[in-house]
C-alpha positions in Angstrom: 116.9 101.0 110.2 113.3 101.9 109.1 112.1 105.4 108.5 108.6 104.6 109.9 106.9 102.4 112.6 104.7 101.2 109.8 107.4 99.8 107.8 109.1 98.5 111.0 105.9 96.4 111.8 105.8 95.2 108.1 109.4 94.0 108.4 108.8 92.2 111.8 105.8 90.4 110.4 107.7 89.3 107.2 109.1 85.7 106.7 112.7 87.0 106.4 112.7 88.6 109.9 114.1 86.4 112.6 113.5 87.9 116.0 116.4 86.0 117.5 119.0 87.5 114.9 117.5 90.7 113.8 116.8 94.0 115.4 115.1 97.0 113.9 115.2 100.6 114.9 113.1 103.5 113.5 115.0 106.6 112.4 113.2 109.2 110.2 114.7 110.5 107.0 115.8 114.2 107.2 115.5 117.2 104.9 117.9 120.2 104.4 116.2 122.7 106.5 118.2 125.5 105.0 117.1 124.7 101.5 113.5 123.9 102.4 112.3 126.7 104.7 109.4 129.2 104.8 109.7 132.4 102.6 109.1 135.8 103.8 106.2 137.9 102.4 108.6 139.8 100.1 110.4 136.5 99.2 107.1 134.8 98.5 105.8 137.6 96.3 109.1 137.5 94.2 108.8 133.8 93.7 105.1 133.9 92.6 106.0 136.6 90.2 108.9 134.6 88.8 106.6 131.5 88.2 103.5 133.5 87.0 101.5 132.7 90.2 99.1 135.7 91.2 100.3 137.3 94.3 97.0 137.5 96.3 95.4 134.0 95.4 95.2 131.1 97.8 97.8 128.7 96.3 97.2 124.9 96.5 100.1 122.6 95.6 100.1 119.0 94.3 103.0 117.1 93.1 104.3 113.6 92.3 106.6 112.2 89.5 103.7 111.3 87.2 100.0 111.9 87.5 99.4 108.5 85.8 100.9 106.6 88.8 97.9 104.9 90.2 99.7 104.5 93.6 99.4 108.3 94.1 95.6 108.3 93.7 95.4 111.1 91.2 91.9 110.0 90.2 90.6 110.6 93.7 92.5 113.9 94.1 91.2 115.2 90.7 87.5 114.3 91.8 88.1 116.1 95.1 89.3 119.3 93.3 86.3 119.1 91.2 84.1 118.9 94.3 86.0 121.8 96.0 85.5 124.0 93.0 81.8 123.3 92.9 81.4 124.1 96.5 83.1 127.5 96.0 80.5 128.2 93.4 77.6 126.9 95.6 78.6 128.9 98.5 79.3 132.1 96.5 82.8 132.4 97.8 85.0 134.8 95.8 88.3 133.3 97.2 90.6 133.2 94.4 92.4 129.8 93.9 95.5 128.9 91.9 96.4 125.2 91.7 100.1 124.5 91.1 101.1 121.1 90.0 104.6 119.6 89.8 104.9 116.3 87.8 104.3 114.9 84.3 100.7 115.0 83.1 98.1 117.5 82.0 94.5 118.1 83.2 91.9 120.7 83.9 89.9 121.8 86.8 86.8 123.8 85.8 86.7 127.1 87.8 90.2 126.9 89.1 93.4 128.5 87.6 95.9 125.7 87.0 99.7 126.5 86.9 101.6 123.5 85.4 105.2 123.3 86.2 105.9 119.8 84.9 108.7 117.7 86.3 111.3 119.6 88.5 114.5 118.1 89.7 116.4 121.2 91.2 115.8 121.2 94.9 116.3 125.1 95.1 113.5 125.6 92.6 111.2 122.9 94.2 111.7 124.6 97.7 110.9 128.0 96.1 107.6 126.4 94.6 106.5 124.8 97.9 107.3 127.8 100.1 105.2 130.2 98.0 102.1 128.0 98.3 99.5 127.8 101.1 98.6 124.1 101.2 99.9 120.7 99.9 97.5 118.1 99.0 98.3 114.4 98.8 96.0 111.4 98.2 98.4 108.4 98.0 96.9 105.1 98.1 100.2 103.4 99.1 103.3 105.2 100.7 105.8 105.1 103.4 107.3 108.6 104.3 106.8 110.9 101.2 109.6 113.4 100.7 106.9 115.8 99.4 105.2 115.9 102.7 108.5 116.3 104.6 109.6 119.2 102.3 106.2 120.9 102.5 106.3 120.8 106.4 109.8 122.1 106.3 108.6 125.1 104.3 105.9 125.8 106.6 103.2 124.5 104.3 100.2 122.7 106.0 99.4 119.2 104.5 96.1 117.4 104.0 96.9 113.7 103.2 95.4 110.3 103.3 96.2 108.2 106.4 98.1 105.4 104.6 101.5 103.7 105.4 103.7 105.8 107.6 102.0 109.1 106.8 99.9 109.3 110.0 103.3 109.3 111.9 104.6 112.3 109.9 102.7 115.2 111.4 99.9 116.1 113.9 96.7 116.4 112.0 95.5 118.8 114.7 98.5 121.2 114.5 100.1 120.9 111.0 97.2 119.8 108.6 94.6 117.2 108.3 94.3 113.4 107.7 91.6 111.8 105.6 90.8 108.2 104.7 92.2 106.6 101.6 90.3 107.5 98.4 88.0 109.8 100.3 87.5 112.6 97.8 84.6 114.0 99.6 86.6 114.5 102.9 89.5 116.1 101.0 87.2 118.5 99.4 85.6 119.5 102.8 88.9 119.8 104.5 90.4 122.0 101.7 87.2 124.2 101.8 87.4 124.6 105.5 91.2 125.7 105.4 91.2 128.0 102.5 88.2 130.0 104.1 90.0 130.2 107.4 93.2 132.3 106.8 94.1 132.6 110.5 93.8 128.7 111.0 95.9 128.3 107.9 98.6 130.7 109.4 98.5 128.7 112.6 98.9 125.4 110.8 101.8 126.9 108.8 103.8 127.8 111.8 103.3 124.5 113.5 104.4 122.7 110.3 107.8 124.3 110.4 108.1 123.5 114.1 107.3 120.0 113.5 109.8 119.7 110.8 112.6 121.3 112.8 111.8 118.9 115.7 111.6 115.6 113.7 113.3 116.1 110.2 116.4 117.9 110.8 119.8 116.2 109.6 121.2 117.0 113.1 118.3 114.9 114.7 118.8 112.0 112.2 122.6 112.0 112.7 122.3 112.0 116.4 120.0 109.0 116.4 122.3 107.1 114.0 125.2 107.8 116.4 123.2 106.6 119.4 122.4 103.4 117.4 126.0 102.7 116.4 127.2 103.4 119.9 124.7 100.9 121.3 125.7 98.2 118.8 129.4 98.7 119.3 129.0 98.6 123.2 126.8 95.4 123.0 129.5 93.8 120.6 132.3 94.6 123.2 130.3 93.1 126.0 129.6 89.9 123.9 133.3 89.7 123.1 134.3 90.2 126.7 132.0 87.5 127.8 133.3 85.1 125.2 136.8 85.7 126.2 136.2 85.3 129.9 134.5 82.0 129.1 137.5 80.9 126.8 139.9 81.6 129.9 137.9 79.5 132.1 137.6 76.6 129.7 140.7 76.8 127.4 139.4 73.8 125.2 136.5 75.9 124.0 136.6 77.7 120.7 137.9 81.1 120.4 135.5 84.0 120.4 136.4 84.9 116.9 135.3 81.3 115.9 132.2 81.7 117.6 131.1 85.1 116.3 129.3 85.1 113.0 131.5 85.4 110.0 131.0 85.9 106.1 130.0 82.7 104.4 132.8 81.9 101.8 131.4 82.5 98.3 133.7 79.7 96.8 131.9 77.0 98.8 128.9 77.7 96.5 130.8 77.7 93.2 129.1 75.1 90.8 132.4 73.2 90.3 136.2 73.3 90.9 137.1 74.8 87.4 134.7 77.7 88.2 136.5 78.1 91.5 140.0 78.1 89.9 138.8 80.7 87.3 137.5 82.9 90.2 140.7 82.8 92.2 142.9 83.4 89.0 140.8 86.4 88.1 141.1 87.7 91.7 145.0 87.3 91.7 145.3 89.2 88.4 142.9 91.9 89.5 145.0 92.2 92.8 148.3 92.7 90.9 147.0 95.2 88.4 145.5 97.2 91.3 148.7 97.2 93.2 
């Protein structure tokens, strides 16, 4: 089971995949929609006060485990934020911006207030931070299905991200945010400027983000798809077993279905020598006795 079509395609094209033996399904990861959810205006005001974030500012969120991780493209994100700050000055825009960062590392963006929260592990606290922000930025250079994007969508926070890996499958860039090319700092800056200067558009994207999360990332949706998959596999196995049993009745000399069906390969066949095998079985017998 793969969480994205991108990873599914990578798996199918790999040397370990045998199309005659293996099958792969796509079932997306879910997020707790009761923990990660939008905050009311009053709740958002309380959260911002709690973390020292100005109430009226446009709040831009960035986050990863460490800003030194090259895979997350921080060098390009940092450059995009510098360009964005410069564009605000050049266009004489008085929009007040606060950058909120989660993750290890320290940096400055000239002209933009930066609230550093460091590494956070508590889900409730993380959801509070996300829900009090207006935009989430991601410039991953390699990724599959980032939790930060799923959690942001669930909190009703639009996303601007690079179109790498499984990310293009995660949300509709015309409804819940924007997609840019890998390492494209200029496009990130331009999209960011467009959204922070259009509050009505930002509000629309926010509503769509939550709807997309409810549709695609709820635990109920994930569980339902696993249930359907398990049911399909069990029924297929029953049909296969029935077919083998019928064949065995017609030709009694054939092997039993239990002998035809794949079984585990006995590990002891691959022990280096007989003494190793004896020691292993002796250990197993003693372990079994002590457990009983």
